[in-house]
C-alpha positions in Angstrom: 59.9 52.0 1.4 59.6 55.2 3.5 56.0 55.6 2.3 54.8 52.2 3.5 52.4 52.4 6.4 53.3 51.0 9.8 50.6 48.8 11.4 50.0 48.5 15.1 47.3 46.7 17.1 44.3 49.1 17.3 44.7 50.7 13.9 41.7 50.9 11.6 42.2 50.1 7.9 40.1 49.9 4.8 40.5 46.5 3.1 38.4 44.4 0.7 35.6 46.9 0.5 35.1 47.2 4.3 36.5 48.7 7.5 38.6 46.5 9.8 40.6 46.9 13.0 44.0 45.4 13.5 43.8 43.1 16.5 46.9 41.1 16.2 50.3 40.9 14.5 52.5 37.9 14.3 55.5 37.8 11.9 54.1 38.5 8.5 50.5 37.8 9.4 47.9 40.4 10.4 44.6 39.5 12.2 41.7 41.8 11.3 38.4 42.1 13.0 35.2 43.6 11.5 31.4 43.2 12.0 31.6 40.1 9.8 34.1 38.4 12.0 37.9 37.9 12.1 40.3 36.9 9.4 44.0 36.3 9.1 45.8 37.8 6.0 49.4 38.1 4.9 50.8 41.6 5.5 52.1 41.9 2.0 48.8 40.9 0.5 47.0 43.4 2.8 49.2 46.4 2.0 49.3 45.7 -1.8 45.5 45.1 -2.1 43.5 47.8 -4.0 41.8 50.4 -1.8 44.0 49.6 1.3 44.5 52.6 3.5 45.1 53.2 7.2 42.0 55.2 8.3 42.9 56.1 11.8 46.1 54.9 13.3 45.8 53.9 17.0 42.3 55.3 17.1 41.1 52.5 19.4 42.6 51.0 22.5 45.4 48.5 22.1 43.7 45.1 21.8 45.2 42.0 23.3 45.7 39.3 20.7 42.9 37.0 22.0 42.4 35.3 18.6 46.1 34.4 18.3 46.3 33.3 21.9 43.4 30.9 21.4 45.3 29.3 18.5 48.5 28.8 20.4 49.6 25.4 21.6 48.6 24.9 25.2 52.2 24.5 26.4 53.2 27.9 24.8 50.2 29.7 26.3 50.9 28.2 29.8 54.5 29.3 29.6 53.4 32.9 28.8 50.9 32.9 31.6 53.6 31.7 34.0 55.8 34.6 32.9 52.9 37.0 33.5 52.7 35.9 37.1 56.4 36.8 37.6 56.2 40.2 35.9 53.1 41.2 37.9 54.9 40.3 41.1 57.9 42.4 40.1 55.8 45.4 39.3 53.2 45.2 42.1 54.8 43.0 44.7 52.1 40.3 44.5 51.5 37.6 41.9 48.5 38.0 39.6 45.3 36.8 41.3 46.7 36.8 44.8 43.9 36.7 47.4 43.1 39.8 49.5 45.4 40.3 52.5 48.4 38.5 51.0 51.7 40.2 52.0 54.4 40.6 49.4 57.7 38.7 49.8 60.4 40.9 51.3 62.5 41.0 48.1 59.5 42.1 46.1 57.9 44.6 48.5 57.6 47.9 46.7 57.8 49.7 50.0 61.3 48.4 50.7 62.8 47.8 47.3 63.3 49.6 44.0 62.1 48.3 40.7 65.7 47.5 39.6 66.2 45.5 42.9 63.0 43.6 42.2 64.2 42.9 38.7 67.5 41.5 40.0 65.7 39.4 42.7 63.4 37.8 40.1 66.3 37.2 37.7 68.2 35.4 40.5 65.1 33.4 41.4 64.5 32.2 37.8 68.2 31.8 37.0 68.1 34.2 34.0 69.6 37.6 33.2 68.2 40.9 34.5 67.9 42.2 31.0 65.6 39.3 30.2 63.2 40.4 33.0 63.3 44.0 31.9 62.6 42.9 28.3 59.6 40.9 29.5 58.3 43.9 31.4 58.6 46.2 28.4 56.9 43.8 26.0 54.1 43.1 28.6 53.5 46.8 28.9 53.2 47.2 25.2 51.5 44.1 24.0 50.0 42.4 27.1 50.2 38.6 27.4 51.1 38.3 23.7 54.4 40.0 24.4 55.4 37.2 26.7 54.7 34.4 24.1 57.7 32.7 22.6 57.5 34.2 19.1 59.1 31.2 17.5 56.0 29.3 18.4 53.8 32.0 16.9 55.7 32.0 13.7 55.5 28.3 13.4 51.8 28.5 14.1 50.7 30.9 11.5 52.5 29.7 8.4 55.7 29.7 6.3 57.4 32.9 5.3 55.3 34.8 2.7 52.9 31.9 2.0 49.3 33.0 2.0 47.4 31.8 5.1 44.5 30.6 2.9 46.9 28.3 1.0 48.3 27.0 4.2 44.8 26.1 5.4 44.1 24.3 2.2 47.3 22.3 2.4 46.5 21.2 6.0 43.0 20.1 5.0 44.1 18.1 1.9 46.9 16.4 3.9 44.4 15.4 6.6 42.1 13.9 3.9 44.9 11.5 2.8 44.7 9.5 6.0 42.2 7.0 4.6 43.0 7.5 0.9 45.4 5.5 -1.2 49.0 6.8 -1.2 49.7 9.2 -4.1 52.5 11.5 -5.2 53.3 15.1 -4.1 52.2 16.4 -7.5 48.8 14.8 -7.0 48.4 16.5 -3.7 49.5 19.9 -5.1 46.9 19.5 -7.8 44.2 18.9 -5.2 45.4 21.8 -3.1 45.2 24.2 -6.0 41.8 22.9 -6.9 40.6 23.3 -3.3 41.9 26.9 -3.1 40.2 27.9 -6.4 36.9 26.3 -5.4 36.8 28.4 -2.2 38.4 31.7 -3.2 38.2 31.6 -7.0 40.9 31.3 -9.7 43.8 33.6 -9.4 42.8 35.1 -6.0 45.2 33.4 -3.8 48.9 33.7 -4.8 50.6 30.3 -5.4 54.3 29.7 -4.8 56.6 28.2 -7.4 57.1 24.5 -7.9 60.1 24.2 -5.5 58.5 26.3 -2.8 55.3 24.4 -3.2 57.1 21.1 -2.6 58.9 22.5 0.4 55.5 23.6 1.8 54.0 20.1 1.3 57.0 18.5 2.9 56.8 20.8 5.9 53.2 20.0 6.8 53.3 16.3 5.9 56.4 15.7 8.1 55.8 12.6 10.4 52.4 11.8 8.9 53.6 9.3 6.2 51.4 11.1 3.6 53.5 9.7 0.8 54.5 6.4 2.5 52.7 3.3 3.7 49.0 3.7 3.9 48.8 1.3 6.8 51.4 3.2 8.8 49.6 6.5 8.0 46.3 5.1 9.4 48.1 3.7 12.5 49.7 7.0 13.2 46.3 8.8 12.9 44.8 6.2 15.3 47.2 6.8 18.1 45.4 7.7 21.3 45.6 11.3 22.3 46.5 10.6 26.0 48.8 8.2 27.6 48.3 4.5 27.0 46.7 2.8 30.1 47.3 -1.0 30.4 44.5 -3.3 31.2 44.6 -5.1 34.5 42.5 -8.0 35.9 42.9 -9.5 39.4 41.5 -13.0 38.8 41.0 -15.4 36.0 37.8 -14.7 34.0 37.5 -11.1 35.2 38.2 -9.9 31.6 38.7 -12.0 28.5 39.6 -10.3 25.2 38.7 -11.9 21.9 39.8 -11.1 18.3 40.1 -12.7 14.9 43.0 -12.3 12.4 44.8 -14.2 9.6 47.4 -16.6 10.9 49.5 -16.3 7.8 49.6 -20.1 7.1 48.3 -21.7 3.9 45.9 -24.7 4.4 44.4 -27.0 1.9 40.6 -27.2 1.5 38.7 -30.4 0.8 38.7 -29.5 -2.9 42.5 -29.0 -2.9 42.4 -25.2 -3.1 45.1 -23.5 -0.9 43.9 -20.6 1.2 45.1 -18.7 4.3 43.6 -19.7 7.6 41.9 -17.3 10.0 42.5 -17.5 13.7 40.1 -16.5 16.4 41.4 -16.5 20.0 40.3 -15.6 23.5 42.9 -14.4 26.0 42.4 -14.1 29.7 43.9 -10.8 30.9 44.8 -12.0 34.4 46.7 -15.1 33.5 47.5 -14.5 29.8 46.1 -18.0 29.1 44.8 -18.5 25.6 41.5 -19.9 26.7 40.6 -21.2 23.3 41.7 -20.9 19.7 39.7 -21.8 16.5 41.0 -22.0 13.0 38.8 -21.5 10.0 39.6 -21.1 6.3 39.2 -17.7 4.6 36.5 -15.9 6.7 35.5 -16.5 10.3 31.7 -16.8 10.8 29.6 -15.9 13.7 29.0 -19.5 14.5 32.8 -20.0 14.8 32.9 -17.3 17.5 30.1 -19.1 19.4 32.1 -22.3 19.0 35.1 -20.5 20.6 32.9 -19.8 23.7 32.0 -23.5 23.9 35.7 -24.5 23.7 36.5 -22.1 26.6 34.0 -23.7 28.9 34.9 -27.4 28.5 38.1 -29.2 29.2 40.5 -29.7 26.3 40.6 -33.5 25.6 43.8 -35.3 25.1 44.4 -36.3 21.4 46.0 -39.4 20.0 49.7 -39.0 19.7 50.0 -36.3 22.5 52.6 -37.0 25.1 51.4 -38.0 28.6 53.2 -35.0 29.9 50.4 -32.9 28.6 47.8 -34.5 30.8 46.2 -32.4 33.5 47.5 -34.8 36.1 51.1 -33.8 35.2 50.4 -30.1 35.7 50.7 -27.8 38.7 47.0 -27.3 38.8 44.9 -29.0 41.6 44.0 -32.0 39.4 42.3 -34.0 42.1 39.9 -31.2 43.1 39.1 -30.5 39.5 38.3 -34.2 38.9 35.9 -34.1 41.8 34.1 -31.1 40.1 34.1 -32.5 36.6 35.0 -36.1 35.7 35.9 -35.0 32.2 39.1 -33.6 33.7 40.5 -37.1 34.0 41.4 -37.2 30.3 41.9 -33.4 29.9 45.0 -31.7 28.7 46.7 -29.2 31.0 44.8 -26.2 30.0 42.6 -24.4 32.6 38.9 -23.9 32.1 38.2 -20.2 32.6 34.6 -19.0 32.7 34.7 -15.3 31.6 32.7 -12.6 33.4 33.3 -10.0 30.7 34.5 -10.3 27.1 36.0 -7.3 25.2 35.3 -7.3 21.5 35.9 -5.1 18.5 33.3 -4.1 16.0 33.8 -6.9 13.6 30.6 -8.3 12.1 31.4 -11.7 13.7 31.3 -10.4 17.2 28.4 -7.9 16.9 26.2 -10.6 15.3 23.0 -11.8 17.0 24.5 -15.4 17.1 27.4 -14.3 19.3 25.3 -11.9 21.4 22.7 -14.6 22.2 25.5 -17.1 23.1 27.0 -14.7 25.6 23.6 -13.8 27.0 22.8 -17.5 27.4 26.1 -18.1 29.4 25.7 -14.9 31.5 28.8 -13.2 29.9 28.9 -9.4 29.7 30.1 -8.1 26.3 32.1 -4.8 26.3 32.7 -3.3 22.8 36.0 -1.5 22.4 36.0 2.0 20.9 36.0 2.1 17.1 39.5 2.4 15.6 41.1 2.0 19.0 43.1 -1.3 19.1 44.7 -0.3 22.4 41.4 -1.0 24.2 42.1 -4.7 23.7 45.9 -4.5 23.5 46.4 -7.9 25.3 44.8 -10.0 22.6 46.4 -7.8 19.8 49.9 -8.5 21.3 49.0 -12.2 21.7 48.0 -12.4 18.0 51.5 -11.1 17.1 53.1 -13.6 19.5 51.3 -16.6 18.0 52.5 -15.6 14.5 56.0 -15.2 15.8 56.3 -18.2 18.1 54.1 -20.7 16.1 53.0 -19.7 12.6 56.4 -18.8 11.2 57.7 -22.3 12.1 54.9 -24.1 10.3 55.2 -25.3 6.7 53.1 -23.1 4.4 53.9 -19.8 6.3 53.3 -16.9 4.0 54.5 -13.9 6.0 52.5 -10.9 6.9 52.3 -9.3 3.5 53.2 -10.2 -0.2 56.6 -8.6 0.1 57.5 -11.2 2.8 56.2 -14.2 1.0 58.5 -16.9 -0.4 58.4 -18.4 -3.8 55.8 -21.1 -4.5 54.4 -21.2 -1.0 51.6 -23.8 -0.9 49.4 -25.4 1.7 50.6 -28.6 3.3 48.1 -29.0 6.1 44.3 -29.4 6.2 42.5 -27.1 8.6 42.0 -30.0 11.1 45.7 -30.9 11.1 46.7 -27.3 11.7 44.2 -27.1 14.5 45.7 -30.1 16.2 49.2 -28.6 15.9 48.0 -25.3 17.3 46.1 -26.9 20.3 49.2 -29.0 21.2 51.5 -25.9 21.0 49.2 -23.9 23.2 49.5 -26.4 25.9 53.1 -27.5 25.7 54.5 -24.2 24.4 52.4 -21.1 25.3 51.1 -22.3 28.7 54.6 -23.1 30.0 56.5 -20.2 28.5 57.4 -17.3 30.9 55.4 -14.1 30.0 56.8 -10.6 30.6 53.4 -9.4 31.9 53.3 -12.0 34.6 55.6 -11.2 37.5 56.0 -12.6 41.0 55.0 -9.7 43.3 57.7 -10.8 45.8 60.4 -11.2 43.1 59.6 -8.7 40.3 62.4 -9.9 38.1 60.9 -13.4 38.0 58.5 -14.0 35.1 55.7 -16.5 35.6 54.1 -18.8 33.0 50.3 -18.7 32.2 50.1 -22.2 33.6 51.7 -21.2 36.9 49.6 -18.1 37.2 46.4 -20.0 36.5 47.2 -22.7 39.1 48.0 -20.0 41.7 44.7 -18.4 41.1 42.5 -21.5 41.3 
């Protein structure tokens, strides 16, 4: 052990047939720089490699660990830079980067105080011990900004114990590739990692850990990513927005309408007697949370169905045989008399407002990006705004409404299947035709949804009071 070399930043070493300079040390990892670029190697692998020798210890200047600093989390780097400002003020009297002419604070003025007094003043200011300030100054003098970095962050950054950095990189790459793949076992992932390492570096070049250590390594880097769990959850976790979620606001009805299509989880019977799950396409007004129109279709929604949805939005909903008189427009809070003067069809209309959209937000489903739907919107003077791919939060209002329809309506209807096969009951069959289910849905939208208080609709003068879509619509007309 006494004969082992001691490496320091600035040392020049011979490794892998070339000459390198040590530019950074972190735990058991060594960062080397040569004419070919930089690389990160395990200290044990470096020292044990054939031909390794320290050529000229500390022959060059001590180099700050810029490569390692670039790889640090932003929060850890910001904390180190903040510590640097304090240390420079203790040693010089002024914070780093202070403009010319700035006067030092009395407790840090080198002309009035000693270094020990400035250490004590800074410790009292930060609420820490004097020895901590002195330790920071010593590490800063020896290692620069890297000496002020929380080394627990650096150790977590570079790898695990004596694991080769090349293996760690391969593990991260393969785990990232599992986001869109079918869920497999840990042994499959280990097999793929080994294959990846051998393809890049060759067989037997990178040392591999034992089976137990390999499993621990996989578990460490897959934590929180659902790599071996639900594929749906894994994709949802990967699709989370990087920044804070920003809710969508609209000041008046029709300013923005969001549209989407999904399965309603209810079995219907086709004309030939075949039971299938129905698809639901809805349009939701952001300002009032009114479901402007809803269209049910068996199996797959077509582009013409989306165009039909636009037509239903722009005309009054007619009363159906068997509907209660309480559902008539004349029984609602809306200005029925004025609406009748505008459109005589409102006399026999149900109490659902007619909202003409200025903008419609869509996803990239083939139904909504089709020429049929685009031409229909252009004909009606409606602006179409596509959401970003793989970002359901861009149309979060309609996504939440889809879930509410399934919870408040679909699960109470005969033939409900549940959201996935594990939730389906035994011998679930269709009991409704598509037309019968459409009538049920239309009636529920008027008597149920429109008159149900919504959490997103609040009285500005009484914030605890929730309003209904019908009340919000009538107040805006």
